[in-house]
N, C-alpha and C positions, 0 to 999 in steps of 0.2 A: 387440438394441441393444448391440452390442459386449459388453463385460464388466461393465457397470454393473448393480448390484442396485437395481431401481426398479420401480414399477408401470408407468410409461411414461416416455419421455424428456421428454414434455410436462409431466408432473406432478412431476418430480424436484425442481425448485427450490422450488415451493410446499410440497411434502411435507417437504422438509428444513427450511424455515423454521418450520413447525409443530412439528417435532421439536426444533429448536433452542430454541424458546420453552418447550417442555416441560422440556427438560434444564436450562435456565438461567432458570427463571421467577422466581428470587429476584433476578435482576439486570435482565432485559429483559422487555418485553411486546411481543407481536406484534399489529400493527394490520392484520389480514388484508384489510379492506375497501379500504385504501389502500396496502397492500404495503410496510410499513416496520416496523422494530424501534426501540423507544424505551427509554431507560434508566428503570428504576423509581425509582432513588434518586440523582438528580443532586445535585451540591453546591449548597446553597441560595445560596452567595455569588455564583454566576454571574450576570452581567448579559447574557451573550450565549449563545445556544444554538449548539452546534457540531455540524455534520452533514456526513456524507460518504456516498459510495455509488458504485456502478458495477456492472458485470456480475458475475454469480455465477461460481463456478469458481475463485476466488482465496482460498478460505477458509484461515485465519480472517478475512482482510480481506473486508468491513469489519464484518460482523456481530459478529465476536468481540471487537471493540474498543469496543462500546457499554457505557457505564457510567461510574461516578465516575472522574474523572481523564482521560477521553478523550472519546468521542463521546456526545452526547445522543441521536442517532438515526443509523441507517444505512438506506440506501435501495437494496435489491438489484434488479438487472435480471435478465433471463434469462441463460443462460450466455454469457459474453463479449459481452453486449449492454447498452447504457446503460439505466438505469431511465427510465421515462416521466416527462415533466415534471410530470404530475399527482401522481405519487408524491412527487416532490421538494417540490412546493408544499405538499401536505398535511402531510408530515413537518415541513417548515420552520415552518408555522403552529403545529403542535403543540408544538414545542420552543423557539420564539422567546421571548426574555426582554425585559426593559425596553429593552435596547440592540439588540435584533434577533437576527439569526442569521448565522453564518459558514458558508459552504460550502467544503469542502476537496475540490477537483476534480482528478482526474488528466487529463493533457493528451491527450485523445482527442476527435475531432470530435463524436461522438454525446454524450458526457458534457457537453462545453462547451455544445452547443446546448440540451440538455434542462435543465441547471442554469440556463442563461441565461434560458430562457423562464419557469422557475419564479421566478427573481429579478424579472423584469418583472411577473409577477402579484403577487408580494409587495409590490413598490413601489406598485402600484395600491391595495393595501389598507393602505398606510402602514406596512409592516413593513420596517425597515432591513435590508439584506442586503449582504454583501461576500463576495468570493471569494479563496481562495488557490489558485493553480494550481501543481500539482506536475509538474515536467518534468525528471526526473533521469536518464533512460536514455541513457547515452553512445553506445550503438550506433545511435541514431536522430538523432544530432547531425550534420546535413548540410545544406548549402545547397540540396540537391535535394529535401529533405523540407519542404514548405511549413508543415506544422503544427508542426514543431520536435520537440524531444525528447519521447518518450513519458513518461508518469507511471508509475513502477513501485515498487520497494521503499521509496524515501524516503517514500512516503505514510504508512507506519506511524510513522516518526520524527516527521513533521510533526504527525500526529494526537496523538501522545503529548505533545509539547512544547507545542503549542497548547492541548490539553486541560488540561494542568497549569496553564498561564497563565490560562486561563478560570476555573479554580477560585479564583484569587486575586482575581477581580473586575475584570480588565481590560476595557476597552470594545472596541467593534467595530473601530474604526480601529487601535487598538493591537494587537489580535490579528491583524488582517489583515497589518499591517506585520511582526509577528514571524513569522508563518507564511511570508510571502513571502521574508523574509530567510533562514530556515532552509532552505527549498526551494532557494534559490539556492546554498547551500553544500553541497548533496548531489549525488552522482553514483552511478549504479549501472551494472552490466554483468552479463549472465547468459549461461550456457553450457548446452548440453544434449547428451546422447548418444542420446536417443530422444524423439520428439514425443508430444504428448498425443493421447488418443482422446476425442472428444466423445460425450456421451450420444446415442444414436441413430445414431451414425456407423458406418461399415463397418470402420474400422481407424485406424491412426495418421494424423494430418493430413499428414505427409510422412515420407519415409524418409531416414534418415541412414545412409550406408554404413558397414559394419563397419570399425573402425579409425580412425574420424574423429568429430568433434563439430562442432556449430554454435556459433559464437562471436558472441554478440550477439542471442540470441533475445528475443522479446517475451513478456509475460505472457498475451497472448491467443493464444499459439501462433504468432506471426509468425515466419516462418523468418528466420534470420540472413542477413546480406549475404555471408557467407563461411563455408566449412567448412575446418577445419584437421585435420591428422593428429593422432591421439591422442598426448598427451604426459603425462609424470608430473605429479602434482598440484602439486608445488612449482614446476615450470616454468609450468604453467597459471595458478596463482594469482599468480605474479610478473608474468606478462603482464597479468592483469586489474588487479592492484594498481598497477602502474606506469602503466597507462592512466588509471586513476581519479585518481591523484596528479598526473599531468601536466595533466589537465583542471582539477583544483581548485587546484593550486599553493599548498598550505598553507605558511605561514611556518614556519621551524624552531622546533621545540618546541610547535607547535600541538597541542591535544588533538583526537582524533577519536573519534567514536562509530561503531562498525561493526555492520552487520547482515549476517549470513550466513543467507540464507533458502533452504530447499529449494523446488523447484518442484512438488512433489507426490509424487514417487516416489524420492526420494533419502534414504539412511539418515542418521541422526544421526552415525554413525561417520564418514561422509564429510564432513559439514558441520563437525564439530569439527576434523577434520584440516585442512580448508580454512582455518579460523581460525588454526590452528597455523602454517600456511605463510604466512599474511598478516602475522603479527607481525614477522618479520625484514624484510619488505619495507618496512613502516612505519618500523621502527627505522633502516634504512639511509638513509631520507630525513629522519631527525631528527624524526619525528612520533610523538606519544605516543598509544598505544592506551589511552584513558581508560575507555571502556565498550564492551561488546559484547552482542549478542543472537544466539543461534544456535538455529535450529529452522525450522519451517514457519510463516511469517508472511504471505507474499504468494506464493501458489502459482498454477499453471496447469493445473488438473485433475490429471492423472497424468503430467505431463511429467517425464522423468528428467533433472534438471539442478539448478543452483543459481545464485543471484545474490549478488553482493557489493555492498553499499551503504556509502559513506563519507559522514559528515557532519563537516565541519570545524567544530567546536563552539567556543563561548566558555563561560565559567564559568556564565553564566545558563542556557545550554542544558543543561549537565550537571546543574545544580540542578533544572531542570524535568523532565529525563529521570528523575531519581532520585525525584521526588515520588510520593506514594502513588497507586495505580491499582487499580481493582477492576472488572474486566470478565470475561467468560467466558474469554477467551484470554490475558489478561495481568493478573497480580495481584501486588502487593507492598506 
């Protein structure tokens, strides 16, 4: 099964979840019967449970962000596949508070369907439920794509800001409005020089010719609409940054929060260098680099590439971004 270390490709996700719960048992608990992870020590002030999920293969998203300050539960599916609606329903019931549960959902058809079915089942049981849809991927912004922009790197920023707000005791409607507003002010774009290899697969999902890269790949290994000749990092990041800023059109002096995420097989050396190249692009537009995250946050198995995400923030966003968080993958 390609180069993966596993008992089998079919058991890899479930085995990894068990191992994850063993490694982080002080923070999360694994509900194996219904296939979800739950925070052991959520903040008591919460009136709303916050839940997200999606296909496996994007670690640490979403499992790594379960805990105080972020998610009450994460619902993982199989590799690059939506979780079943039963998983979402059971996890939602387990973490719902007095004001219900909020679903943070990436804009993919399978995720929307399964989270939607779970929400209908919750309504039948009298559990209030609302949704924040994350749709930040600039590469899939096209009139020809009916589903609209894909949900990618911005999911992490939405989960952090909404999670911090939930800890202050905000209600369901307020959290849904906040999350929707944050998602609307986020855009991402990703590039890759080598495709991912799926567990059980025979090799890379697609071939990228030597001396070129894919501009606008998706986190499920979706091939980009175009390939470009390789170019120096400063030129590439300027291309990416300009495209994001053109889409977001931040006002002069606006603060931005930046996420530079590896896609699974890119070194920290390269990721920090990418942030260094992005800073003058922002400065040239009169935009303030207020906060940044660099590392593997939203990956695509072992894809060799990285994504840039910009959030045009306000002061409340920055305050919530800075709020305490205690999860397996993010703590301060």
